[in-house]
N, CA and C atoms as an extended XYZ file, in Angstrom:
399
Properties=species:S:1:pos:R:3:atomname:S:1:resname:S:1:resid:I:1 pbc="F F F"
N        -9.165       -6.791      -14.351 N   MET     1
C        -7.944       -6.813      -13.590 CA  MET     1
C        -8.267       -6.228      -12.185 C   MET     1
N        -7.707       -7.105      -11.356 N   ARG     2
C        -7.883       -6.659       -9.795 CA  ARG     2
C        -7.192       -5.431       -9.373 C   ARG     2
N        -7.965       -4.647       -8.696 N   ARG     3
C        -7.599       -3.242       -8.190 CA  ARG     3
C        -7.081       -3.453       -6.756 C   ARG     3
N        -5.965       -3.263       -6.346 N   ILE     4
C        -5.462       -3.416       -5.023 CA  ILE     4
C        -4.942       -2.127       -4.440 C   ILE     4
N        -4.954       -1.957       -3.052 N   VAL     5
C        -4.212       -1.045       -2.340 CA  VAL     5
C        -3.325       -1.720       -1.457 C   VAL     5
N        -2.007       -1.359       -1.699 N   LEU     6
C        -0.953       -1.915       -0.896 CA  LEU     6
C        -0.536       -0.899        0.180 C   LEU     6
N        -0.766       -1.350        1.468 N   ASP     7
C        -0.229       -0.472        2.553 CA  ASP     7
C         1.279       -0.209        2.450 C   ASP     7
N         1.506        1.007        2.897 N   THR     8
C         2.944        1.394        2.812 CA  THR     8
C         3.983        0.326        3.450 C   THR     8
N         3.599       -0.310        4.545 N   ASN     9
C         4.481       -1.373        5.110 CA  ASN     9
C         4.755       -2.484        4.086 C   ASN     9
N         3.795       -2.813        3.129 N   VAL    10
C         4.052       -3.791        2.265 CA  VAL    10
C         4.977       -3.302        1.231 C   VAL    10
N         4.907       -2.025        0.691 N   ILE    11
C         5.709       -1.577       -0.196 CA  ILE    11
C         7.055       -1.460        0.229 C   ILE    11
N         7.234       -1.022        1.481 N   ILE    12
C         8.580       -0.905        2.076 CA  ILE    12
C         9.203       -2.274        2.058 C   ILE    12
N         8.469       -3.394        2.623 N   SER    13
C         8.922       -4.638        2.649 CA  SER    13
C         9.271       -5.201        1.297 C   SER    13
N         8.484       -4.894        0.348 N   ALA    14
C         8.950       -5.286       -0.986 CA  ALA    14
C        10.150       -4.842       -1.535 C   ALA    14
N        10.416       -3.524       -1.278 N   LEU    15
C        11.468       -2.854       -1.775 CA  LEU    15
C        12.852       -3.236       -0.961 C   LEU    15
N        12.772       -3.404        0.256 N   LEU    16
C        13.849       -3.535        1.177 CA  LEU    16
C        14.114       -5.056        1.528 C   LEU    16
N        13.045       -5.840        1.608 N   PHE    17
C        13.214       -7.270        2.092 CA  PHE    17
C        12.882       -8.402        1.347 C   PHE    17
N        12.046       -8.137        0.299 N   GLY    18
C        11.651       -9.275       -0.545 CA  GLY    18
C        10.461      -10.006        0.011 C   GLY    18
N        10.430      -11.446       -0.302 N   GLY    19
C         9.320      -12.225        0.182 CA  GLY    19
C         8.152      -12.062       -0.573 C   GLY    19
N         6.921      -12.326        0.120 N   ASN    20
C         5.612      -12.157       -0.526 CA  ASN    20
C         5.297      -10.724       -0.850 C   ASN    20
N         5.743       -9.597        0.067 N   PRO    21
C         5.541       -8.242       -0.443 CA  PRO    21
C         6.094       -8.077       -1.816 C   PRO    21
N         7.251       -8.586       -2.036 N   ARG    22
C         7.897       -8.249       -3.375 CA  ARG    22
C         7.224       -8.972       -4.456 C   ARG    22
N         6.754      -10.227       -4.114 N   LYS    23
C         5.751      -10.875       -5.252 CA  LYS    23
C         4.671      -10.001       -5.551 C   LYS    23
N         4.103       -9.220       -4.710 N   MET    24
C         2.889       -8.484       -4.867 CA  MET    24
C         3.372       -7.317       -5.790 C   MET    24
N         4.435       -6.715       -5.334 N   PHE    25
C         4.937       -5.476       -6.194 CA  PHE    25
C         5.218       -6.051       -7.507 C   PHE    25
N         5.757       -7.233       -7.768 N   LEU    26
C         6.177       -7.648       -9.209 CA  LEU    26
C         4.723       -7.844       -9.966 C   LEU    26
N         3.751       -8.284       -9.246 N   LYS    27
C         2.469       -8.308      -10.038 CA  LYS    27
C         2.072       -7.055      -10.654 C   LYS    27
N         2.423       -5.859       -9.726 N   ALA    28
C         2.087       -4.495      -10.255 CA  ALA    28
C         2.923       -4.236      -11.456 C   ALA    28
N         4.172       -4.607      -11.376 N   ILE    29
C         5.011       -4.204      -12.427 CA  ILE    29
C         4.717       -4.955      -13.762 C   ILE    29
N         4.290       -6.153      -13.643 N   THR    30
C         3.873       -6.994      -14.759 CA  THR    30
C         2.494       -6.716      -15.285 C   THR    30
N         1.825       -5.931      -14.519 N   GLY    31
C         0.421       -5.582      -14.932 CA  GLY    31
C        -0.705       -6.712      -14.622 C   GLY    31
N        -0.211       -7.516      -13.617 N   GLU    32
C        -1.364       -8.519      -13.205 CA  GLU    32
C        -2.350       -7.901      -12.330 C   GLU    32
N        -1.924       -6.853      -11.533 N   ILE    33
C        -2.739       -6.113      -10.785 CA  ILE    33
C        -2.514       -4.685      -11.007 C   ILE    33
N        -3.625       -3.791      -10.613 N   ARG    34
C        -3.470       -2.386      -10.580 CA  ARG    34
C        -3.325       -1.964       -9.095 C   ARG    34
N        -2.570       -1.104       -8.875 N   VAL    35
C        -2.416       -0.653       -7.472 CA  VAL    35
C        -2.815        0.887       -7.225 C   VAL    35
N        -3.707        1.142       -6.453 N   GLY    36
C        -4.136        2.530       -6.013 CA  GLY    36
C        -3.176        3.087       -4.870 C   GLY    36
N        -2.815        4.381       -5.026 N   ILE    37
C        -2.195        4.989       -3.894 CA  ILE    37
C        -2.597        6.514       -3.826 C   ILE    37
N        -2.482        7.101       -2.702 N   SER    38
C        -2.975        8.456       -2.501 CA  SER    38
C        -1.793        9.309       -2.270 C   SER    38
N        -2.013       10.709       -2.299 N   PRO    39
C        -0.867       11.566       -2.038 CA  PRO    39
C        -0.429       11.419       -0.452 C   PRO    39
N        -1.413       11.092        0.405 N   ASP    40
C        -0.993       10.805        1.832 CA  ASP    40
C        -0.110        9.598        1.918 C   ASP    40
N        -0.513        8.519        1.221 N   LEU    41
C         0.257        7.336        1.263 CA  LEU    41
C         1.555        7.503        0.539 C   LEU    41
N         1.800        8.275       -0.536 N   LEU    42
C         2.993        8.695       -1.039 CA  LEU    42
C         3.841        9.308       -0.111 C   LEU    42
N         3.263       10.253        0.538 N   GLY    43
C         4.068       11.144        1.610 CA  GLY    43
C         4.575       10.319        2.841 C   GLY    43
N         3.806        9.332        3.221 N   GLU    44
C         4.171        8.396        4.239 CA  GLU    44
C         5.377        7.548        3.843 C   GLU    44
N         5.104        6.961        2.502 N   LEU    45
C         6.204        6.140        1.964 CA  LEU    45
C         7.509        6.855        1.937 C   LEU    45
N         7.525        8.089        1.451 N   GLN    46
C         8.803        8.803        1.180 CA  GLN    46
C         9.367        9.138        2.454 C   GLN    46
N         8.592        9.419        3.492 N   GLY    47
C         8.998        9.662        4.922 CA  GLY    47
C         9.788        8.441        5.496 C   GLY    47
N         9.128        7.360        5.395 N   VAL    48
C         9.626        5.997        5.905 CA  VAL    48
C        10.867        5.705        5.217 C   VAL    48
N        10.932        5.879        3.844 N   LEU    49
C        12.219        5.520        3.075 CA  LEU    49
C        13.314        6.517        3.558 C   LEU    49
N        13.053        7.688        3.991 N   ALA    50
C        14.135        8.613        4.387 CA  ALA    50
C        14.698        8.394        5.668 C   ALA    50
N        13.983        7.513        6.474 N   ARG    51
C        14.508        7.226        7.827 CA  ARG    51
C        15.988        6.736        7.909 C   ARG    51
N        16.796        7.188        8.831 N   LYS    52
C        18.284        6.965        8.888 CA  LYS    52
C        18.508        5.487        8.953 C   LYS    52
N        17.549        4.768        9.710 N   LYS    53
C        17.860        3.286        9.758 CA  LYS    53
C        17.951        2.518        8.448 C   LYS    53
N        17.434        3.092        7.250 N   PHE    54
C        17.411        2.315        6.156 CA  PHE    54
C        18.623        2.759        5.311 C   PHE    54
N        19.253        3.916        5.674 N   ASN    55
C        20.455        4.396        5.019 CA  ASN    55
C        20.360        4.361        3.453 C   ASN    55
N        19.236        4.916        3.045 N   LEU    56
C        19.029        4.961        1.624 CA  LEU    56
C        19.448        6.526        1.044 C   LEU    56
N        20.005        6.499       -0.071 N   THR    57
C        20.329        7.795       -0.708 CA  THR    57
C        19.115        8.635       -1.096 C   THR    57
N        19.230        9.867       -1.222 N   GLU    58
C        18.235       10.676       -1.809 CA  GLU    58
C        17.861       10.326       -3.207 C   GLU    58
N        18.963        9.917       -3.993 N   GLU    59
C        18.698        9.397       -5.382 CA  GLU    59
C        17.845        8.255       -5.428 C   GLU    59
N        18.176        7.219       -4.594 N   PHE    60
C        17.435        5.959       -4.537 CA  PHE    60
C        15.948        6.264       -4.177 C   PHE    60
N        15.750        7.103       -3.150 N   ILE    61
C        14.378        7.422       -2.797 CA  ILE    61
C        13.655        8.063       -3.850 C   ILE    61
N        14.283        9.032       -4.570 N   GLU    62
C        13.611        9.785       -5.602 CA  GLU    62
C        13.328        8.920       -6.807 C   GLU    62
N        14.163        7.883       -7.070 N   ALA    63
C        13.898        6.969       -8.109 CA  ALA    63
C        12.787        6.012       -7.831 C   ALA    63
N        12.703        5.629       -6.512 N   VAL    64
C        11.638        4.762       -6.108 CA  VAL    64
C        10.286        5.495       -6.221 C   VAL    64
N        10.276        6.723       -5.713 N   MET    65
C         8.959        7.601       -5.868 CA  MET    65
C         8.597        7.796       -7.182 C   MET    65
N         9.544        8.105       -8.118 N   ASP    66
C         9.174        8.383       -9.572 CA  ASP    66
C         8.581        7.048      -10.077 C   ASP    66
N         9.120        5.795       -9.788 N   GLU    67
C         8.700        4.531      -10.162 CA  GLU    67
C         7.244        4.244       -9.806 C   GLU    67
N         7.093        4.568       -8.478 N   ILE    68
C         5.836        4.256       -7.933 CA  ILE    68
C         4.692        5.352       -8.508 C   ILE    68
N         5.031        6.496       -8.834 N   ASN    69
C         4.133        7.523       -9.330 CA  ASN    69
C         3.683        7.025      -10.744 C   ASN    69
N         4.720        6.434      -11.537 N   SER    70
C         4.367        6.036      -12.937 CA  SER    70
C         3.631        4.777      -12.935 C   SER    70
N         3.935        3.915      -11.951 N   LEU    71
C         3.375        2.495      -12.062 CA  LEU    71
C         1.926        2.404      -11.352 C   LEU    71
N         1.705        3.045      -10.235 N   PHE    72
C         0.516        3.059       -9.460 CA  PHE    72
C        -0.508        4.116      -10.002 C   PHE    72
N        -1.722        3.911       -9.716 N   ASP    73
C        -2.777        4.910       -9.951 CA  ASP    73
C        -2.956        5.733       -8.755 C   ASP    73
N        -2.622        7.047       -8.868 N   VAL    74
C        -2.763        8.025       -7.751 CA  VAL    74
C        -4.276        8.492       -7.908 C   VAL    74
N        -4.802        8.299       -6.556 N   VAL    75
C        -6.243        8.745       -6.335 CA  VAL    75
C        -6.239        9.842       -5.259 C   VAL    75
N        -7.339       10.499       -5.190 N   PHE    76
C        -7.452       11.562       -4.314 CA  PHE    76
C        -8.801       11.448       -3.484 C   PHE    76
N        -8.604       10.592       -2.495 N   PRO    77
C        -9.822       10.429       -1.536 CA  PRO    77
C       -10.473       11.723       -1.146 C   PRO    77
N       -11.884       11.661       -1.380 N   ARG    78
C       -12.893       12.679       -1.005 CA  ARG    78
C       -13.368       12.501        0.394 C   ARG    78
N       -13.500       11.136        0.858 N   GLU    79
C       -14.041       10.999        2.148 CA  GLU    79
C       -13.013       10.678        3.183 C   GLU    79
N       -13.168       11.258        4.373 N   LYS    80
C       -12.243       11.036        5.473 CA  LYS    80
C       -12.853        9.986        6.373 C   LYS    80
N       -11.947        8.944        6.603 N   ILE    81
C       -12.483        7.899        7.482 CA  ILE    81
C       -11.949        7.966        8.839 C   ILE    81
N       -12.815        7.831        9.862 N   VAL    82
C       -12.169        7.784       11.292 CA  VAL    82
C       -12.716        6.442       11.864 C   VAL    82
N       -11.948        5.430       11.639 N   LEU    83
C       -12.281        4.151       12.174 CA  LEU    83
C       -11.287        3.392       13.128 C   LEU    83
N       -10.003        3.685       12.636 N   ILE    84
C        -8.904        3.065       13.400 CA  ILE    84
C        -8.509        4.185       14.384 C   ILE    84
N        -8.662        3.979       15.673 N   GLU    85
C        -8.364        5.034       16.536 CA  GLU    85
C        -6.811        4.821       17.150 C   GLU    85
N        -6.334        3.504       17.192 N   LYS    86
C        -5.028        3.387       17.827 CA  LYS    86
C        -3.952        3.920       16.869 C   LYS    86
N        -4.225        3.975       15.572 N   ASP    87
C        -3.230        4.423       14.773 CA  ASP    87
C        -3.934        5.195       13.647 C   ASP    87
N        -4.258        6.447       13.809 N   PRO    88
C        -5.238        7.163       12.914 CA  PRO    88
C        -4.688        7.291       11.527 C   PRO    88
N        -3.336        7.255       11.272 N   ASP    89
C        -2.864        7.304       10.047 CA  ASP    89
C        -3.232        5.970        9.241 C   ASP    89
N        -3.601        4.989        9.803 N   ASP    90
C        -3.934        3.798        8.956 CA  ASP    90
C        -5.263        4.105        8.358 C   ASP    90
N        -5.985        5.058        8.804 N   ASN    91
C        -7.344        5.305        8.061 CA  ASN    91
C        -7.035        5.773        6.612 C   ASN    91
N        -5.842        6.348        6.316 N   ARG    92
C        -5.489        6.871        5.035 CA  ARG    92
C        -5.517        5.636        3.955 C   ARG    92
N        -5.122        4.583        4.529 N   VAL    93
C        -5.230        3.229        3.588 CA  VAL    93
C        -6.670        3.046        3.257 C   VAL    93
N        -7.577        3.113        4.227 N   LEU    94
C        -8.951        2.768        4.011 CA  LEU    94
C        -9.599        3.825        2.951 C   LEU    94
N        -9.282        5.071        3.230 N   GLU    95
C        -9.733        6.153        2.417 CA  GLU    95
C        -9.320        5.964        0.964 C   GLU    95
N        -8.101        5.579        0.698 N   CYS    96
C        -7.587        5.295       -0.592 CA  CYS    96
C        -8.312        4.085       -1.262 C   CYS    96
N        -8.492        2.924       -0.512 N   ALA    97
C        -9.179        1.792       -1.070 CA  ALA    97
C       -10.617        2.106       -1.377 C   ALA    97
N       -11.381        2.922       -0.621 N   LEU    98
C       -12.653        3.271       -0.873 CA  LEU    98
C       -12.790        4.143       -2.162 C   LEU    98
N       -11.917        5.097       -2.204 N   GLU    99
C       -11.835        5.972       -3.418 CA  GLU    99
C       -11.540        5.187       -4.740 C   GLU    99
N       -10.524        4.261       -4.505 N   TYR   100
C        -9.917        3.450       -5.614 CA  TYR   100
C       -10.979        2.344       -6.170 C   TYR   100
N       -12.032        2.093       -5.274 N   LYS   101
C       -12.914        0.973       -5.537 CA  LYS   101
C       -12.165       -0.286       -5.534 C   LYS   101
N       -11.261       -0.439       -4.533 N   ALA   102
C       -10.288       -1.572       -4.487 CA  ALA   102
C       -11.046       -2.900       -4.398 C   ALA   102
N       -10.443       -3.908       -4.972 N   ASP   103
C       -10.875       -5.315       -4.817 CA  ASP   103
C       -10.424       -5.903       -3.554 C   ASP   103
N        -9.309       -5.424       -3.049 N   ALA   104
C        -8.602       -5.782       -1.796 CA  ALA   104
C        -7.661       -4.807       -1.232 C   ALA   104
N        -7.439       -4.814        0.100 N   ILE   105
C        -6.418       -4.024        0.726 CA  ILE   105
C        -5.319       -5.194        1.261 C   ILE   105
N        -4.235       -4.902        0.959 N   ILE   106
C        -2.936       -5.796        1.340 CA  ILE   106
C        -2.199       -5.100        2.374 C   ILE   106
N        -2.039       -5.714        3.507 N   SER   107
C        -1.419       -4.953        4.683 CA  SER   107
C        -0.678       -6.029        5.458 C   SER   107
N         0.339       -5.469        6.339 N   GLY   108
C         0.908       -6.307        7.257 CA  GLY   108
C         0.706       -5.538        8.619 C   GLY   108
N        -0.213       -4.604        8.726 N   ASP   109
C        -0.386       -3.897        9.988 CA  ASP   109
C        -1.495       -4.513       10.698 C   ASP   109
N        -1.371       -4.714       11.987 N   GLU   110
C        -2.342       -5.507       12.707 CA  GLU   110
C        -3.680       -4.678       12.929 C   GLU   110
N        -3.580       -3.289       13.022 N   HIS   111
C        -4.834       -2.489       13.137 CA  HIS   111
C        -5.586       -2.553       11.974 C   HIS   111
N        -5.088       -2.607       10.756 N   ILE   112
C        -5.845       -2.797        9.588 CA  ILE   112
C        -6.271       -4.283        9.349 C   ILE   112
N        -5.503       -5.153        9.531 N   LEU   113
C        -5.722       -6.634        9.258 CA  LEU   113
C        -6.893       -7.049       10.407 C   LEU   113
N        -6.813       -6.363       11.471 N   GLY   114
C        -7.906       -6.759       12.394 CA  GLY   114
C        -9.331       -6.407       12.054 C   GLY   114
N        -9.460       -5.519       11.104 N   LEU   115
C       -10.717       -5.338       10.567 CA  LEU   115
C       -11.235       -6.357        9.731 C   LEU   115
N       -10.451       -7.052        8.994 N   ALA   116
C       -10.784       -8.275        8.148 CA  ALA   116
C       -11.505       -7.759        6.750 C   ALA   116
N       -12.482       -6.822        6.807 N   VAL   117
C       -13.104       -6.401        5.764 CA  VAL   117
C       -13.503       -4.887        5.995 C   VAL   117
N       -13.324       -4.039        5.032 N   PHE   118
C       -13.785       -2.724        5.199 CA  PHE   118
C       -14.797       -2.332        4.038 C   PHE   118
N       -16.010       -2.074        4.227 N   GLN   119
C       -16.999       -1.766        3.290 CA  GLN   119
C       -16.866       -2.810        2.009 C   GLN   119
N       -17.002       -4.100        2.431 N   ASP   120
C       -17.067       -5.064        1.463 CA  ASP   120
C       -15.652       -5.276        0.705 C   ASP   120
N       -14.518       -4.659        1.189 N   ILE   121
C       -13.256       -4.862        0.586 CA  ILE   121
C       -12.412       -5.787        1.516 C   ILE   121
N       -12.042       -6.991        1.111 N   PRO   122
C       -11.309       -7.833        2.053 CA  PRO   122
C        -9.835       -7.292        2.403 C   PRO   122
N        -9.492       -7.529        3.472 N   ILE   123
C        -8.161       -7.083        4.054 CA  ILE   123
C        -7.180       -8.283        4.105 C   ILE   123
N        -6.213       -8.393        3.503 N   LEU   124
C        -5.378       -9.621        3.529 CA  LEU   124
C        -3.991       -9.229        3.679 C   LEU   124
N        -3.224      -10.281        4.131 N   THR   125
C        -1.694      -10.128        4.083 CA  THR   125
C        -1.299      -10.421        2.702 C   THR   125
N        -0.032      -10.277        2.380 N   PRO   126
C         0.419      -10.568        0.936 CA  PRO   126
C         0.303      -12.211        0.786 C   PRO   126
N         0.695      -13.001        1.830 N   ALA   127
C         0.477      -14.300        1.771 CA  ALA   127
C        -0.826      -14.774        1.419 C   ALA   127
N        -1.874      -14.151        2.161 N   GLN   128
C        -3.204      -14.538        1.944 CA  GLN   128
C        -3.690      -14.214        0.481 C   GLN   128
N        -3.293      -13.066        0.086 N   TYR   129
C        -3.654      -12.761       -1.373 CA  TYR   129
C        -3.111      -13.614       -2.330 C   TYR   129
N        -1.781      -13.897       -2.205 N   LEU   130
C        -1.030      -14.733       -3.223 CA  LEU   130
C        -1.536      -16.167       -3.087 C   LEU   130
N        -1.968      -16.665       -1.941 N   ASP   131
C        -2.504      -18.171       -1.812 CA  ASP   131
C        -3.842      -18.325       -2.642 C   ASP   131
N        -4.489      -17.106       -2.724 N   ASN   132
C        -5.846      -17.203       -3.478 CA  ASN   132
C        -5.832      -16.617       -4.866 C   ASN   132
N        -4.852      -16.010       -5.288 N   ASN   133
C        -4.841      -15.436       -6.657 CA  ASN   133
C        -3.523      -15.642       -7.550 C   ASN   133
């Protein structure tokens, strides 16, 4: 089974907007892929969901976080990566993928996508992944 790390922007898009990110999320729900996430990424996800612009209730956010915690594999990266300088928080995705021994990183972030590959882990958009899997 493929081991994937979904960037938080893909998870947010899956939950709120649909499209290819939602298809990726559904692959995790149905067990077609396994998804790794770290405490740092969980914190970022919760923070983004709590932004006023999304107008989400605390109950909804809590339910989403509970679902993600039960559905995804939580990993604790041991290695700090300092590769992406323009947005250092993006390095947390790389750390998670490295610790999880991911087969791919799925992102919509230009800083991460610009790498194309990180330590032999391909970095793809949701559409690119879905086209090939």
